[in-house]
BADREN-847255 format. One line per field, with one value per residue (C-alpha): y, z, x; residue number from 1. Coordinates in steps of 0.25 Angstrom, whole numbers, m for minus. Example, Ala and Ser with C-alpha at 12.3 -4.5 7.8 and 13.67 -1.06 7.14 Angstrom:
REM BADREN-847255
north <- c(m18:m4)
up <- c(31:29)
east <- c(49:55)
k <- c(1:2)
END
This chain:
REM BADREN-847255
north <- c(1038:1027:1022:1035:1038:1024:1027:1042:1034:1025:1035:1037:1022:1023:1034:1025:1013:1022:1026:1011:1009:1021:1010:1004:1016:1029:1039:1053:1059:1071:1065:1052:1046:1045:1050:1045:1040:1035:1024:1012:998:991:979:970:963:957:960:972:978:983:994:1005:1018:1031:1037:1051:1044:1039:1047:1044:1028:1033:1041:1028:1019:1027:1031:1016:1012:1021:1019:1005:998:1005:1005:995:982:982:977:972:974:980:992:989:1003:1007:1008:1000:997:983:977:971:956:958:970:973:986:994:997:1003:993:990:977:970:958:951:938:932:938:939:942:953:955:970:977:988:999:1006:995:987:973:965:955:947:954:950:960:962:968:978:991:1004:1016:1030:1040:1047:1035:1031:1037:1031:1021:1024:1011:1011:999:1001:992:991:998:990:977:965:952:942:932:918:921:910:914:913:923:932:932:934:946:952:949:955:968:969:969:981:990:985:996:1004:1018:1016:1026:1024:1031:1030:1026:1023:1019:1008:1010:1003:1013:1004:1013:1008:1013:1012:1008:1012:1009:1018:1015:1002:1000:991:985:983:974:966:963:959:948:943:945:955:959:970:975:970:981:976:987:1001:997:985:991:981:965:966:953:960:950:950:960:949:938:947:950:936:931:942:937:924:929:934:948:955:962:976:980:991:1004:1009:1002:1004:1013:1028:1021:1013:1001:987:977:970:957:949:934:933:934:947:957:969:980:995:1003:1016:1028:1035:1025:1032:1023:1011:1002:989:979:965:954:949:935:943:953:940:935:933:934:949:955:969:966:978:988:998:1001:987:986:997:990:978:986:994:980:976:988:986:971:976:986:976:966:978:981:967:967:979:973:961:969:979:966:960:973:974:960:962:976:968:958:968:975:961:957:971:969:955:962:972:961:952:964:967:952:952:963:959:945:953:960:948:941:952:952:938:936:943:931:920:910:912:910:898:892:896:888:876:875:876:864:855:858:854:841:837:837:829:818:818:814:801:802:787:790:797:784:775:769:768:760:751:748:745:736:729:728:720:711:707:704:702:693:681:674:663:649:643:653:648:635:641:649:637:629:640:641:626:627:640:631:619:629:634:620:617:629:625:611:607:592:587:574:584:594:584:580:596:598:587:593:605:600:595:608:614:606:609:624:622:618:627:639:635:634:648:653:648:653:668:669:667:680:694:699:711:716:715:721:733:734:735:745:754:753:757:768:774:773:778:790:793:789:790:782:771:767:754:744:746:735:728:723:734:745:739:737:752:757:751:755:768:769:765:775:786:781:781:795:799:794:800:814:812:810:821:830:825:825:840:845:838:846:859:856:855:867:874:868:872:886:888:885:895:907:902:912:903:892:895:886:894:891:897:903:894:881:885:893:890:877:882:885:871:865:873:870:854:855:863:853:841:845:851:837:830:840:838:823:824:835:836:828:815:814:808:795:793:794:784:774:777:777:764:757:763:757:744:744:748:736:726:731:731:716:712:720:712:698:700:706:693:684:691:689:675:673:679:669:658:661:663:650:643:648:643:631:626:627:621:610:596:603:605:618:616:619:613:626:632:619:621:635:630:619:630:638:628:625:641:641:630:635:649:643:636:648:656:645:644:660:658:648:658:669:661:655:662:662:665:669:684:682:668:674:684:674:666:679:681:668:668:682:675:663:673:680:666:662:675:673:659:664:674:664:656:666:667:653:653:665:657:646:655:660:646:642:656:652:637:628:631:617:621:623:610:602:608:612:610:624:632:639:642:649:658:662:664:675:682:678:682:670:662:649:650:661:659:670:663:666:680:687:695:706:708:722:723:738:734:721:726:719:707:702:710:706:712:707:708:701:703:717:721:724:716:714:701:704:691:688:678:668:656:647:657:670:664:663:678:683:677:682:696:696:691:701:712:707:706:720:726:717:724:737:734:747:756:747:756:744:738:724:710:702:688:682:669:659:656:642:641:650:656:668:674:683:695:701:715:727:734:749:754:769:769:769:782:784:782:792:803:801:804:812:815:815:827:830:824:813:810:810:799:790:791:790:775:773:777:767:756:757:758:745:739:743:739:725:726:726:735:739:743:747:759:768:776:763:755:766:766:779:772:783:793:793:779:775:761:753:741:734:727:717:704:696:705:703:709:708:718:718:728:734:746:745:760:760:756:769:775:777:785:793:803:815:812:812:826:831:831:830:816:813:820:813:800:803:808:796:788:794:793:777:773:770:760:752:741:729:718:725:728:741:744:753:763:770:784:794:807:812:803:790:780:772:776:780:766:758:765:761:746:745:736:744:748:755:767:766:763:777:782:779:783:797:798:795:804:816:811:810)
up <- c(7:9:21:28:26:32:44:45:46:57:65:73:77:80:90:96:96:103:114:117:121:132:142:136:130:133:122:120:110:106:106:101:94:80:81:70:72:63:68:65:70:77:85:83:95:88:76:81:91:87:92:83:84:81:69:75:87:77:83:96:92:87:100:109:102:102:117:120:112:119:134:135:133:144:153:165:164:171:186:195:192:178:178:166:165:163:149:148:136:130:121:110:107:92:89:103:103:115:114:126:132:144:153:151:158:167:161:171:180:167:156:153:143:136:125:117:120:108:97:105:104:116:120:132:137:147:159:154:141:148:153:159:151:154:158:144:137:146:139:131:121:105:101:105:105:94:93:81:82:84:82:91:91:88:100:100:89:86:87:74:69:80:74:59:65:71:59:50:58:58:42:43:54:57:53:45:46:51:56:70:72:88:93:107:118:128:141:139:128:117:105:98:84:69:61:47:35:24:21:27:41:48:58:47:40:53:55:40:42:55:64:72:75:76:91:96:103:115:125:129:138:131:116:111:115:111:115:118:119:134:133:140:130:118:122:124:110:104:112:105:91:90:95:81:77:78:70:75:77:66:57:62:55:57:68:75:77:80:69:74:76:68:69:78:66:57:56:48:43:44:33:32:39:26:21:27:28:21:32:32:32:34:24:14:22:34:27:21:35:36:21:22:10:9:m4:m14:m3:m10:3:5:m8:m5:7:m1:m11:0:5:m8:m9:4:1:m11:m4:7:m5:m11:3:6:m8:m5:8:1:m10:1:9:m4:m7:6:4:m9:m4:7:m2:m11:1:6:m9:m10:4:m1:m13:m7:1:m10:m16:m4:m4:m18:m17:m5:m13:m24:m16:m8:m22:m27:m15:m15:m29:m29:m18:m23:m27:m16:m6:m14:m13:1:5:m4:4:17:14:9:22:29:20:22:37:35:27:38:48:48:42:43:53:41:33:44:46:61:59:49:58:69:61:56:71:74:62:64:80:83:95:93:103:110:104:118:123:116:122:136:135:131:143:152:149:151:165:169:165:172:185:184:182:196:203:199:203:215:214:220:210:198:204:204:191:187:195:187:174:179:183:169:163:173:168:155:158:165:152:144:152:152:136:136:146:138:125:130:137:122:118:120:125:133:120:111:121:122:107:106:117:110:96:102:109:98:89:99:100:84:83:96:98:89:83:86:77:63:53:53:39:32:41:38:24:22:30:21:8:14:18:4:m2:6:6:m9:m10:m1:m8:m22:m15:m9:m23:m30:m19:m21:m37:m35:m27:m36:m46:m40:m36:m50:m53:m43:m50:m64:m59:m52:m66:m74:m64:m63:m72:m73:m80:m96:m100:m103:m98:m100:m89:m94:m92:m80:m72:m78:m71:m58:m54:m59:m50:m38:m39:m40:m28:m19:m22:m20:m7:m2:m6:3:13:14:15:26:35:32:40:35:31:38:29:33:47:46:41:50:62:58:56:69:77:70:74:89:88:84:95:106:101:103:116:121:116:124:135:136:133:145:153:151:152:167:170:164:173:185:182:179:193:202:195:199:214:210:201:208:221:227:236:250:259:272:276:276:284:293:296:297:307:316:314:321:332:336:335:344:354:354:356:368:373:372:379:390:391:392:403:412:410:414:427:440:444:431:431:423:418:414:405:400:395:387:381:376:372:364:357:353:348:340:334:329:323:314:312:307:300:292:289:284:275:269:265:260:251:246:242:235:226:223:220:211:202:204:212:210:217:231:235:229:235:249:251:267:268:263:252:242:253:255:242:240:252:245:256:267:273:284:290:303:310:319:327:341:339:341:353:348:354:347:342:345:341:326:325:321:309:310:321:324:334:336:339:337:327:328:334:324:330:319:318:315:306:307:295:297:286:279:268:256:265:268:254:251:263:260:244:248:259:248:238:248:253:238:236:250:246:232:239:254:262:250:248:257:263:278:276:279:287:288:285:292:295:308:310:321:316:301:303:294:301:294:302:298:305:316:315:328:328:314:306:299:309:321:316:311:326:333:325:311:299:293:278:276:284:278:264:267:273:263:252:258:258:244:241:249:241:228:232:235:223:213:218:216:230:236:250:253:266:267:279:290:299:289:283:292:293:298:305:298:286:279:275:272:270:278:285:272:272:265:267:256:241:234:219:213:202:193:195:186:177:180:195:196:190:202:209:221:219:230:221:224:239:240:237:247:238:233:240:231:219:225:228:213:208:215:210:196:198:206:195:188:201:209:217:226:238:248:257:271:277:287:283:287:291:296:285:274:271:265:257:242:236:228:241:246:235:237:226:230:233:224:223:221:235:242:236:241:255:253:249:262:270:263:265:280:284)
east <- c(m127:m139:m132:m130:m146:m149:m141:m147:m161:m156:m151:m164:m164:m149:m152:m164:m154:m145:m154:m157:m142:m142:m141:m128:m120:m116:m120:m116:m127:m120:m106:m106:m117:m116:m101:m93:m78:m66:m61:m52:m54:m43:m50:m62:m68:m80:m90:m95:m86:m72:m61:m57:m47:m51:m44:m43:m34:m23:m12:m15:m13:1:5:0:8:21:19:17:29:38:31:27:41:47:34:32:24:11:11:0:m14:m19:m29:m39:m42:m27:m21:m7:2:1:12:4:10:11:17:24:18:13:m3:m11:m20:m29:m31:m43:m41:m30:m28:m16:m5:3:m7:m18:m29:m27:m34:m27:m35:m31:m34:m44:m38:m34:m22:m17:m3:6:9:22:16:7:14:9:8:9:m4:m3:m7:m18:m29:m42:m40:m39:m47:m62:m70:m84:m96:m105:m117:m130:m123:m119:m113:m124:m127:m121:m111:m99:m86:m83:m93:m88:m75:m79:m87:m75:m66:m78:m78:m64:m64:m73:m67:m52:m43:m53:m57:m72:m83:m89:m102:m104:m117:m114:m104:m103:m99:m87:m82:m87:m92:m105:m104:m108:m95:m94:m83:m86:m100:m99:m106:m98:m108:m118:m108:m105:m120:m121:m112:m119:m107:m116:m131:m140:m141:m156:m164:m171:m174:m171:m160:m154:m153:m142:m141:m128:m120:m106:m96:m89:m77:m68:m73:m71:m57:m54:m60:m51:m39:m41:m36:m21:m18:m17:m3:m4:10:21:16:26:18:3:m7:m12:m20:m10:m19:m17:m21:m34:m38:m48:m52:m40:m29:m31:m19:m20:m10:m12:m12:m4:m11:m12:m22:m35:m47:m43:m35:m31:m42:m43:m40:m50:m51:m55:m64:m71:m75:m90:m91:m90:m97:m104:m111:m110:m107:m98:m91:m87:m82:m74:m68:m64:m58:m50:m47:m41:m32:m27:m24:m17:m10:m5:0:7:13:17:24:32:36:41:48:54:59:65:72:78:83:89:96:102:108:112:120:126:130:137:144:149:153:161:168:171:177:186:190:192:202:209:211:217:227:231:234:241:250:252:254:269:273:265:275:284:271:268:281:282:269:274:287:280:270:282:288:276:274:290:287:273:281:291:280:272:259:255:244:236:237:234:247:248:235:241:253:243:235:249:253:238:240:255:255:240:237:228:221:231:228:225:216:203:205:210:196:188:193:193:177:176:182:174:161:166:168:153:148:155:151:135:136:129:132:146:147:143:153:164:163:163:174:183:178:182:197:198:196:204:215:213:212:225:231:226:230:244:244:238:247:258:253:250:264:270:262:267:254:258:267:256:246:256:258:243:241:252:246:232:237:245:233:223:232:230:217:209:196:193:179:172:167:174:175:189:191:184:190:205:203:198:209:219:213:212:227:231:224:230:243:243:236:247:258:253:251:267:273:264:271:284:283:278:289:299:293:294:308:312:305:315:327:323:320:333:339:330:334:350:357:369:360:362:351:339:325:311:303:292:300:303:292:279:277:280:266:260:273:268:254:258:267:258:246:254:260:246:240:250:250:234:235:245:239:225:215:210:195:185:185:200:198:187:196:207:199:191:205:210:198:200:214:210:200:211:220:210:204:220:222:209:214:226:220:211:224:230:218:217:233:231:219:226:239:229:223:236:241:229:226:238:234:220:222:219:217:204:202:204:192:200:203:190:184:196:192:177:181:188:177:168:177:178:163:161:171:165:152:156:162:149:142:152:151:136:137:146:138:126:132:131:145:152:166:168:182:178:167:176:187:175:172:185:186:174:178:191:183:174:185:192:178:178:192:189:176:186:195:183:179:191:192:179:182:194:186:176:187:190:177:176:189:192:184:169:166:171:156:151:162:163:147:150:159:148:156:144:137:150:150:136:136:147:157:148:142:149:144:154:147:136:126:130:146:144:142:130:121:108:105:91:90:94:86:73:73:83:92:105:116:130:142:157:167:181:179:169:154:145:130:123:110:101:92:82:82:76:82:78:82:95:100:94:102:115:112:110:121:131:127:128:141:147:143:149:162:164:167:168:169:165:153:145:137:138:148:143:152:146:133:130:118:113:113:102:92:87:96:107:116:124:137:138:147:140:141:133:126:132:119:113:102:111:121:112:106:118:127:122:131:137:134:148:147:134:138:149:140:129:141:143:128:127:139:133:118:127:134:121:114:126:125:110:106:95:96:82:81:93:89:96:99:107:115:129:138:150:160:151:157:154:141:136:124:119:108:105:94:98:85:79:80:92:89:83:73:80:93:96:110:113:112:127:130:124:137:142:153:159:156:142:141:149:135:125:114:116:104:96:103:100:85:85:91:81:70:76:78:68:58:68:75:67:71:65:71:61:63:62:51:50:63:62:72:67:57:63:58:69:58:58:45:45:47:35:26:31:42:54:67:77:91:83:75:89:94:81:84:99:94:85:96:106:95:92:106)
k <- c(1:2:3:4:5:6:7:8:9:10:11:12:13:14:15:16:17:18:19:20:21:22:23:24:25:26:27:28:29:30:31:32:33:34:35:36:37:38:39:40:41:42:43:44:45:46:47:48:49:50:51:52:53:54:55:56:57:58:59:60:61:62:63:64:65:66:67:68:69:70:71:72:73:74:75:76:77:78:79:80:81:82:83:84:85:86:87:88:89:90:91:92:93:94:95:96:97:98:99:100:101:102:103:104:105:106:107:108:109:110:111:112:113:114:115:116:117:118:119:120:121:122:123:124:125:126:127:128:129:130:131:132:133:134:135:136:137:138:139:140:141:142:143:144:145:146:147:148:149:150:151:152:153:154:155:156:157:158:159:160:161:162:163:164:165:166:167:168:169:170:171:172:173:174:175:176:177:178:179:180:181:182:183:184:185:186:187:188:189:190:191:192:193:194:195:196:197:198:199:200:201:202:203:204:205:206:207:208:209:210:211:212:213:214:215:216:217:218:219:220:221:222:223:224:225:226:227:228:229:230:231:232:233:234:235:236:237:238:239:240:241:242:243:244:245:246:247:248:249:250:251:252:253:254:255:256:257:258:259:260:261:262:263:264:265:266:267:268:269:270:271:272:273:274:275:276:277:278:279:280:281:282:283:284:285:286:287:288:289:290:291:292:293:294:295:296:297:298:299:300:301:302:303:304:305:306:307:308:309:310:311:312:313:314:315:316:317:318:319:320:321:322:323:324:325:326:327:328:329:330:331:332:333:334:335:336:337:338:339:340:341:342:343:344:345:346:347:348:349:350:351:352:353:354:355:356:357:358:359:360:361:362:363:364:365:366:367:368:369:370:371:372:373:374:375:376:377:378:379:380:381:382:383:384:385:386:387:388:389:390:391:392:393:394:395:396:397:398:399:400:401:402:403:404:405:406:407:408:409:410:411:412:413:414:415:416:417:418:419:420:421:422:423:424:425:426:427:428:429:430:431:432:433:434:435:436:437:438:439:440:441:442:443:444:445:446:447:448:449:450:451:452:453:454:455:456:457:458:459:460:461:462:463:464:465:466:467:468:469:470:471:472:473:474:475:476:477:478:479:480:481:482:483:484:485:486:487:488:489:490:491:492:493:494:495:496:497:498:499:500:501:502:503:504:505:506:507:508:509:510:511:512:513:514:515:516:517:518:519:520:521:522:523:524:525:526:527:528:529:530:531:532:533:534:535:536:537:538:539:540:541:542:543:544:545:546:547:548:549:550:551:552:553:554:555:556:557:558:559:560:561:562:563:564:565:566:567:568:569:570:571:572:573:574:575:576:577:578:579:580:581:582:583:584:585:586:587:588:589:590:591:592:593:594:595:596:597:598:599:600:601:602:603:604:605:606:607:608:609:610:611:612:613:614:615:616:617:618:619:620:621:622:623:624:625:626:627:628:629:630:631:632:633:634:635:636:637:638:639:640:641:642:643:644:645:646:647:648:649:650:651:652:653:654:655:656:657:658:659:660:661:662:663:664:665:666:667:668:669:670:671:672:673:674:675:676:677:678:679:680:681:682:683:684:685:686:687:688:689:690:691:692:693:694:695:696:697:698:699:700:701:702:703:704:705:706:707:708:709:710:711:712:713:714:715:716:717:718:719:720:721:722:723:724:725:726:727:728:729:730:731:732:733:734:735:736:737:738:739:740:741:742:743:744:745:746:747:748:749:750:751:752:753:754:755:756:757:758:759:760:761:762:763:764:765:766:767:768:769:770:771:772:773:774:775:776:777:778:779:780:781:782:783:784:785:786:787:788:789:790:791:792:793:794:795:796:797:798:799:800:801:802:803:804:805:806:807:808:809:810:811:812:813:814:815:816:817:818:819:820:821:822:823:824:825:826:827:828:829:830:831:832:833:834:835:836:837:838:839:840:841:842:843:844:845:846:847:848:849:850:851:852:853:854:855:856:857:858:859:860:861:862:863:864:865:866:867:868:869:870:871:872:873:874:875:876:877:878:879:880:881:882:883:884:885:886:887:888:889:890:891:892:893:894:895:896:897:898:899:900:901:902:903:904:905:906:907:908:909:910:911:912:913:914:915:916:917:918:919:920:921:922:923:924:925:926:927:928:929:930:931:932:933:934:935:936:937:938:939:940:941:942:943:944:945:946:947:948:949:950:951:952:953:954:955:956:957:958:959:960:961:962:963:964:965)
END
């Protein structure tokens, strides 16, 4: 009562203060001032601002919820620009229920900030969670925004204190029935009011805690210098905390309001609508925020008492729910147990009926089953089950031990002398002094005589051995074992494995013998019982027998017989255990290793035997007989004579052509003679090459001393060049025409040899580069010779050195206008033709790379399309280095199968391969520059950065050519 009198005494100042707010609020003296509304708090914004719902609109909230739950799930999502004044339906994220909302702010194309107008809280929603609602739901909000009369947020308030003030206000008004005495209304609809809960003035309590301060009155126009928070900032501040859970509509209170948000983490349950005035409040820890204490205030004590009752109610409610849940679980278990018992009862009844029906035929069925098992046992005993006990492995080991082949006694001596002979040959090959070489040759000949004798002894010994028969036996043995046991294991211990196998086999054999004996004894007892039973039932037999003597032992005999028979069947039929299988498999692996070892020994003996036969056959021709180089010297002499005659004819032809009165027929005759002489020269050169090849074979096999003894024939140079170098060919012997259009890098001349048009490519050489040219040409020639036409490379015919000038010449076939550039300029290749040609080019690069050779200058002018279907790589620069710094071991796996080239996208594959490999591959090969076709540069990126050429840069150029072609 004292408080009420105090409020009356302050009525006039309140009216004076209200008059000073005339510029800020709109007031109706008669309708609104001091009007009292009963509301329930639904959302708190700060220590002086909150949202509340009028109790009188409880039914409106329920109707809105029902209508939204029916309309919104089928409504259309919003599209286009959103109207901030329009009311929409929003799907609250925590309870997935629909509520009315307004759009406050467009966050992005997909996100919007909305306020739930019937509760006051805000949330960021996806556009897909906002829908249009009908006009009958487009009415004013249920919740109103209230502000405590005469209070403001202190300036410079910290965030922590702000959150504590909001929490404290929530503990006083949230979901409580409070009275609001309206003092004024802002233009934005915010209601200025004095809030009371019972006898507690909520505004005074907030001010006492320091979360708000009294408004400062400075002038008639600026009545209250409240530091109102910016609405946008306030919304964003509220959004820093999670959105509270509203719960399902079916469980909501009479006011159907969501749970509020305080300090970003508080959620409260609502009470039943029958609990009037005592609504669920915040937990104790939240009421204690800011040390909330009203001292001896009796109304506050009542609040605390109510709070304790509510907490006790909630505890009992929780216990009730737990007990109810336990009851449901127990009830479910009881029902399940009853069903199981019912099923068990039905099963027992079925079993009882089955037993009753089978007891009548029990003896007959038992005897019938035993007879069937005995029949199976008879069949098993007729079949050999030796495999189960490793008898086949034992037999195989016996064959290996009894007829095992050992190394022939003469083989170690033969291998020792053969190694000595090989060493003697190597010493001769590396010798550079003739005198020392003669000594080495003499020693070699002595060793050769010893080797010949050892070979004869070895051949005689091996002839006595049945190698082929033994090998056939081993092959048959391994085939039969592999058919039974399959793949063998590696690395088993011989002695331990065999010992374990023999012990296992003895145990198994003993067990099997005992079981078989037991079975036979049991069956004999059963037969004896039947014989006695016949006498017991024979009326003609006068000797009397009691039934106990005859019949009583039947059950025991049957039980024993069935057990013995089943045990033997189990041993015979059931699969072996893992331990048994392991022992047998290890033994099998050991046996197979012995077979393979003996097979390798026989193969080695046979190989050495064949080598010995070949050695004996050739040594007969070579002993005490030096190889003959006279035939080669004779060919060289003939060549020298032919070249002299050819030069003379060439001089004679030139003299006639320069004379004033030359005879045309005479010149023609001389030209024919020159052509014949040229052909003869080349025929002799070919014969010379054949003779060189024979001598080369002799050097490799028997006479490495030939280059040392006959240095004049140049055999070593021929061998180092891979059979490409000839010293009998000279530039002036050819009727060559300069190819000026192709001689941009080096001299090129064209000629004809034996009807084939050839090119001579000239290389300027010195002492160092001459050896390098020969070495590179030899490597290239060896790579080509392995596959020849299938190599994808331009063949080399001859390599020769000019005697008068420091020049080296390579003779290669000439394919006029067959390079890719000329072909594409005249009649471009079709897709099918291009793939065939580029397949050959790819094979050519593969051949080079496999031989550790990098082209380094692949372009459209050195790729040839022969007959528009065969592609080859040519124009290789033999003056450049050939050895790469690093050649990856995996590059030989990059093969070019025919299936790859059927897809025209192979260039993409190659470019991808280049990208993957370019970081790993390097070499000292220098790449050519200014290689451009159309808009494509054939120079790979790493070459442009100054790095050396590599297989990947060749493939890059190839891919560009393929795309261009």
